[in-house]
N, C-alpha and C positions, 0 to 999 in steps of 0.2 A: 495482496492478502486474499483468502477466501471467504472471508466473511467481509459483510459494512459496515463502515463505520459512521457512529454520529459524536461529532466534537472529541473525534481520537481513542472512543473508545469503542471497541467491540460487539454488534449486537449480542445481546443475551442468549443464542441458537447456534449450533450446528457444534462444530468442531469448536472454531473456537472460542463462540460464548463464552467459558470459563473464565475468559483472562479478562472481563469483565472486574470479574473479582476482587484484581493484581493491585489495580491503581484507578485514578478517578478519570488518565488519562493515561489507557495503552501508551501510545504513540512515545508522549513525555517519559513516562516509563523506559521504551526501550533505547532510545536516544538521550536520553543518560545512562543506563548502562554502556551501550559502546562511548558515548567523549569516555567512562572511566575507564573503560578494557581497554581504549585506541590512543588516553591520553593525549585527544584533537577534537578542536573542534569540531560539531558536523550541526550539520541539519536535518534531521527525517522526515521523510513526509510515506503513508501507507497510500495505498490506494488498490480497492477492489481487483482484485485479476481478473476478470471479465471486463475491464472498465482502461485494465493495460491491457487489454486484444485489442478494442477500437481506437487507441488512442493513435496509429496512424491512417484515421478517419475521424480526424480535430474537423471540425467542422461542417460537414453533413450531415444529414441526416438520414442515422444510420445505425441498425442494431446489429450487435455479432452475437451470435451461439454460441459456444463454448459446450465439448461433450467431454467427461473427465465421468472421476466420480459421481460426480451432480451433475447437474444440467444448470446451464449459466447463460443469463442475457449482460453486453455491457453497449451504454449507450455512450458518445465518444464525447466528450465534453464542446466546447464549443470555440477552442484554441486551445493552443499548448503554451502561450505566454504565464501561466503562473508555474510552466513546469521549467528545470535549471535539467540540461541532459547532460551527468556527471562524464568528465571528460580525461579523467583518468583515475586508475581501477589498483591496488596494489593488493600483492598477495604475498601472506610472507607465509613460509614454508614453516611449517614444525617438525 
């Protein structure tokens, strides 16, 4: 997500800021919508897009600058222990 989150709520700035008005926790709202739509149990996590770009540098003292519509900076986490790689992705044709 191209916005920072505090306790699952987008910071009230930028294009995603208004999402904070939808729910006390946008992550919970999105997760519940996906569960209802897919009919499967899941756990959703959102991270800032610049941090996602920095993930390959986890554990290193680094910063990654992103260039796009806006300038962004991401800092890698200390480790990847809290993240789970999705091993299977299924796409359903519509």
